[in-house]
C-alpha positions as CSV (number, residue, x, y, z in Angstrom):
1,X,94.1,105.1,-49.3
2,X,91.4,105.8,-46.7
3,X,91.0,103.9,-43.7
4,X,88.1,103.5,-41.6
5,X,87.2,101.7,-38.7
6,X,84.3,100.0,-38.4
7,X,82.2,98.0,-35.8
8,X,79.3,97.2,-37.9
9,X,79.7,93.7,-38.2
10,X,76.6,92.0,-36.5
11,X,74.1,89.6,-36.0
12,X,70.9,91.4,-35.0
13,X,72.6,94.3,-33.1
14,X,73.7,97.5,-34.3
15,X,77.0,99.2,-33.7
16,X,78.0,103.0,-34.3
17,X,80.9,103.3,-36.5
18,X,84.1,105.3,-35.8
19,X,85.3,107.0,-38.6
20,X,89.3,107.4,-38.5
21,X,89.6,108.6,-42.0
22,X,88.7,111.2,-44.7
23,X,85.5,112.5,-44.7
24,X,84.4,111.6,-48.2
25,X,85.5,107.7,-47.4
26,X,83.0,105.3,-48.6
27,X,81.2,104.6,-45.9
28,X,80.7,100.3,-45.7
29,X,78.2,98.3,-43.6
30,X,78.8,94.5,-42.8
31,X,76.4,92.0,-41.1
32,X,77.3,88.9,-40.5
33,X,75.1,86.0,-39.9
34,X,76.2,82.2,-39.0
35,X,77.3,79.9,-41.3
36,X,76.1,76.6,-40.0
37,X,75.8,73.3,-42.0
38,X,72.5,71.6,-41.0
39,X,73.1,68.9,-37.9
40,X,76.9,69.8,-37.7
41,X,78.7,70.8,-33.9
42,X,81.4,72.7,-35.7
43,X,81.1,74.6,-39.3
44,X,84.1,76.5,-40.8
45,X,83.4,78.6,-44.0
46,X,86.5,79.5,-46.0
47,X,85.4,80.7,-49.5
48,X,82.2,81.8,-51.5
49,X,81.3,82.0,-55.2
50,X,79.1,83.8,-56.7
51,X,76.0,81.9,-56.2
52,X,76.3,82.1,-52.3
53,X,77.7,78.5,-51.9
54,X,80.2,78.3,-49.4
55,X,83.6,75.6,-49.3
56,X,84.7,74.8,-46.1
57,X,84.2,71.9,-43.4
58,X,82.1,70.6,-40.7
59,X,82.3,68.4,-37.8
60,X,79.6,66.1,-37.5
61,X,78.3,64.6,-34.0
62,X,80.8,61.9,-34.1
63,X,83.3,64.6,-34.2
64,X,84.6,63.4,-37.9
65,X,85.5,66.3,-39.9
66,X,84.0,66.4,-43.7
67,X,84.8,68.7,-46.6
68,X,81.7,70.4,-47.7
69,X,80.1,72.8,-49.9
70,X,77.4,74.4,-48.2
71,X,74.2,75.7,-49.7
72,X,72.1,77.8,-47.4
73,X,72.0,75.1,-44.4
74,X,72.5,71.8,-46.1
75,X,76.1,70.6,-47.0
76,X,77.2,68.5,-49.7
77,X,79.7,66.7,-48.1
78,X,83.0,64.9,-49.6
79,X,85.9,62.6,-47.4
80,X,89.7,61.8,-48.7
81,X,90.7,58.4,-48.9
82,X,90.7,55.9,-45.9
83,X,92.8,56.8,-43.1
84,X,93.2,60.4,-44.2
85,X,91.8,63.0,-41.7
86,X,90.9,67.1,-41.2
87,X,89.9,67.4,-44.8
88,X,88.8,70.7,-45.4
89,X,87.7,73.1,-48.4
90,X,89.8,76.6,-48.6
91,X,88.6,77.8,-52.2
92,X,85.6,77.6,-55.0
93,X,84.9,78.7,-58.5
94,X,81.6,79.6,-60.4
95,X,81.4,75.7,-61.5
96,X,81.2,74.7,-57.7
97,X,84.9,73.3,-58.3
98,X,86.4,73.1,-54.7
99,X,90.6,72.8,-53.9
100,X,91.6,71.9,-50.2
101,X,93.7,69.4,-48.5
102,X,93.6,66.8,-46.2
103,X,96.3,64.9,-43.8
104,X,96.8,61.5,-45.5
105,X,97.2,58.1,-43.3
106,X,100.7,59.2,-42.3
107,X,99.6,62.8,-41.3
108,X,101.0,64.5,-44.2
109,X,99.3,67.6,-46.3
110,X,97.9,66.3,-49.4
111,X,96.0,68.5,-51.7
112,X,93.2,68.1,-54.1
113,X,90.5,69.2,-56.3
114,X,87.0,67.9,-55.7
115,X,84.4,68.6,-58.7
116,X,81.5,66.6,-59.7
117,X,81.9,64.2,-57.2
118,X,85.6,63.6,-58.4
119,X,88.8,64.0,-56.7
120,X,92.1,64.9,-58.4
121,X,95.5,65.3,-56.1
122,X,97.0,68.6,-56.5
123,X,100.9,68.3,-56.1
124,X,104.0,70.6,-56.7
125,X,106.7,68.2,-58.5
126,X,108.8,67.0,-55.8
127,X,107.2,68.7,-52.6
128,X,107.2,66.8,-49.3
129,X,103.8,68.2,-48.4
130,X,100.9,70.2,-50.8
131,X,97.9,72.7,-49.5
132,X,95.6,73.9,-52.1
133,X,93.7,77.3,-50.9
134,X,92.3,78.7,-54.1
135,X,90.7,78.4,-57.9
136,X,89.5,80.7,-60.1
137,X,87.1,80.0,-63.3
138,X,90.0,79.7,-65.3
139,X,90.6,76.5,-63.4
140,X,94.1,77.8,-62.0
141,X,95.0,76.9,-58.5
142,X,96.9,78.7,-56.2
143,X,98.6,77.1,-52.7
144,X,101.7,76.2,-50.6
145,X,104.2,73.7,-50.7
146,X,107.1,72.5,-48.3
147,X,110.3,71.8,-50.2
148,X,112.8,69.2,-49.2
149,X,114.6,71.4,-47.0
150,X,111.3,72.0,-45.0
151,X,111.1,75.6,-46.6
152,X,107.6,76.3,-47.3
153,X,106.4,78.4,-50.8
154,X,103.4,79.5,-52.4
155,X,102.6,78.1,-55.9
156,X,100.0,78.6,-58.8
157,X,99.0,76.1,-61.3
158,X,98.0,77.3,-65.0
159,X,96.3,74.0,-66.0
160,X,99.6,73.0,-67.2
161,X,102.4,73.5,-65.1
162,X,103.3,74.6,-61.4
163,X,105.0,77.6,-60.9
164,X,106.9,78.4,-57.6
165,X,106.0,81.6,-55.4
166,X,108.4,83.3,-53.4
167,X,108.8,86.6,-51.5
168,X,112.4,87.2,-51.5
169,X,114.4,87.0,-47.7
170,X,110.6,85.4,-46.2
171,X,110.9,82.5,-44.3
172,X,107.8,81.0,-45.5
173,X,105.5,82.2,-48.6
174,X,101.8,81.4,-48.6
175,X,99.6,81.9,-51.4
176,X,95.7,81.9,-50.5
177,X,93.2,82.9,-53.5
178,X,93.0,83.7,-57.1
179,X,90.8,86.0,-59.5
180,X,89.8,85.6,-62.6
181,X,92.2,88.4,-64.0
182,X,95.1,85.8,-62.4
183,X,95.6,88.1,-59.4
184,X,96.8,86.1,-56.8
185,X,96.9,87.1,-52.9
186,X,100.2,86.3,-50.9
187,X,101.3,86.3,-47.3
188,X,104.6,85.8,-45.1
189,X,105.3,84.6,-42.0
190,X,108.5,84.4,-39.9
191,X,110.5,81.6,-38.7
192,X,108.3,80.9,-35.6
193,X,105.2,81.0,-38.1
194,X,103.9,84.4,-37.0
195,X,102.2,85.9,-40.4
196,X,104.2,89.2,-41.5
197,X,103.0,91.1,-44.8
198,X,100.5,90.7,-47.8
199,X,100.9,90.9,-51.0
200,X,98.7,90.9,-54.6
201,X,101.1,89.1,-57.0
202,X,100.6,89.4,-60.9
203,X,103.2,86.9,-61.9
204,X,105.9,89.4,-61.9
205,X,105.6,91.7,-59.1
206,X,104.5,91.5,-55.9
207,X,102.5,94.4,-54.6
208,X,102.8,95.1,-50.8
209,X,98.9,95.4,-49.5
210,X,99.4,95.3,-45.6
211,X,96.6,96.6,-43.4
212,X,97.7,100.4,-42.4
213,X,98.2,100.1,-38.4
214,X,98.0,96.7,-38.2
215,X,100.9,94.4,-36.2
216,X,100.7,91.7,-39.1
217,X,98.5,91.1,-42.0
218,X,97.1,88.0,-43.5
219,X,95.6,88.4,-46.8
220,X,93.2,86.1,-48.0
221,X,90.1,86.9,-50.8
222,X,90.2,88.8,-53.7
223,X,87.3,88.6,-56.4
224,X,86.9,90.2,-59.7
225,X,86.3,93.5,-58.6
226,X,89.5,93.7,-56.7
227,X,88.4,93.7,-53.4
228,X,90.0,91.8,-50.5
229,X,89.3,90.9,-47.4
230,X,92.1,90.5,-44.3
231,X,92.6,88.6,-41.3
232,X,94.6,91.1,-39.2
233,X,96.1,91.1,-35.6
234,X,96.5,93.9,-33.1
235,X,99.5,94.9,-30.6
236,X,97.2,92.7,-28.3
237,X,97.3,89.4,-30.8
238,X,93.5,90.1,-31.2
239,X,92.1,89.1,-34.6
240,X,90.0,91.5,-36.4
241,X,88.3,90.6,-40.1
242,X,89.2,93.8,-42.9
243,X,87.4,94.6,-45.8
244,X,89.4,96.9,-48.6
245,X,86.9,98.2,-51.1
246,X,87.0,101.7,-53.0
247,X,91.0,102.2,-51.8
248,X,89.2,102.0,-47.8
249,X,89.8,99.8,-45.3
250,X,87.0,98.5,-43.0
251,X,87.9,96.6,-40.1
252,X,85.0,94.4,-38.2
253,X,84.1,91.9,-35.8
254,X,81.7,89.5,-35.4
255,X,79.9,90.2,-32.0
256,X,79.5,86.5,-31.0
257,X,83.5,86.4,-31.3
258,X,84.8,89.9,-30.9
259,X,88.7,90.2,-31.2
260,X,88.6,86.4,-32.6
261,X,87.1,87.3,-36.4
262,X,88.9,85.8,-39.4
263,X,87.8,87.0,-42.6
264,X,88.9,84.2,-45.3
265,X,87.1,84.6,-48.8
266,X,85.1,87.3,-50.8
267,X,82.9,86.9,-53.8
268,X,82.1,89.8,-56.4
269,X,79.0,90.9,-54.5
270,X,81.4,91.5,-51.6
271,X,79.6,88.7,-49.7
272,X,82.2,87.7,-47.4
273,X,82.5,84.2,-45.5
274,X,85.1,83.3,-42.4
275,X,85.3,82.3,-38.7
276,X,85.3,83.4,-35.4
277,X,85.9,81.9,-32.0
278,X,82.7,81.6,-29.3
279,X,83.3,81.9,-25.7
280,X,84.3,77.9,-25.8
281,X,87.2,79.1,-28.1
282,X,85.5,76.2,-31.0
283,X,85.4,77.8,-34.2
284,X,82.2,78.9,-35.5
285,X,81.7,80.0,-39.4
286,X,80.2,83.2,-40.6
287,X,78.6,84.7,-43.6
288,X,79.2,88.8,-44.4
289,X,76.9,90.7,-45.9
290,X,78.1,93.9,-47.2
291,X,76.3,97.7,-48.2
292,X,78.5,100.1,-49.5
């Protein structure tokens, strides 16, 4: 596959692209703008559907975090049960069903699906805790859970049954997103929680999809055309977004948070969402438009 490094993620600014790939590699530009809920102190953007509705969370002026669907700058907010904290939505489908997780009153990660104003649990059987991260238009859900031995595994739910996802030899396996072909993005971590490798899983085979040259790869969103976005870490532990499209990897950084860009979700038009860290070390959400 071709590799192209691009500094074309911008907000009112322009940068020159540095090509490190074959001359015929497709040129891709990425333009970032802030994704911010009206009145929020902080907004986190994790997934985007084909209508441009963003799933994530925001922190209000009282310092309380809420789950969110964001249309433009207008959030539709929702909360977990009394006593719960840190709720966020990490996946969304085209029916605006979202999945995510919150910490219950005991601090335990608790998965949920929220649709039409109703919240239902997502809980891997006999798990100590569950995180729901992605949902497709078939209603399939992916995420991760911790077993009674303290080991983290990925899972998918096919609307009838939960299935474990474990990369052989991995200390921890996480499943993040799923497209309508039921292809699942999966990444592994070492015993210290450091990201290692990214895969696409078709429920039979794990296909390695690491970004060439990255010290570690966190694979995130996958759309119905097979485009993928990532968060990668370089040798200095800096964080960058990457888009894989038409066989070419394009690295990008939001100029408001250079070296702190995380790409999380992508829709079929290659609109992407994610986060960056401003100079005050908080988080800020972005939405990126891609032009092939």
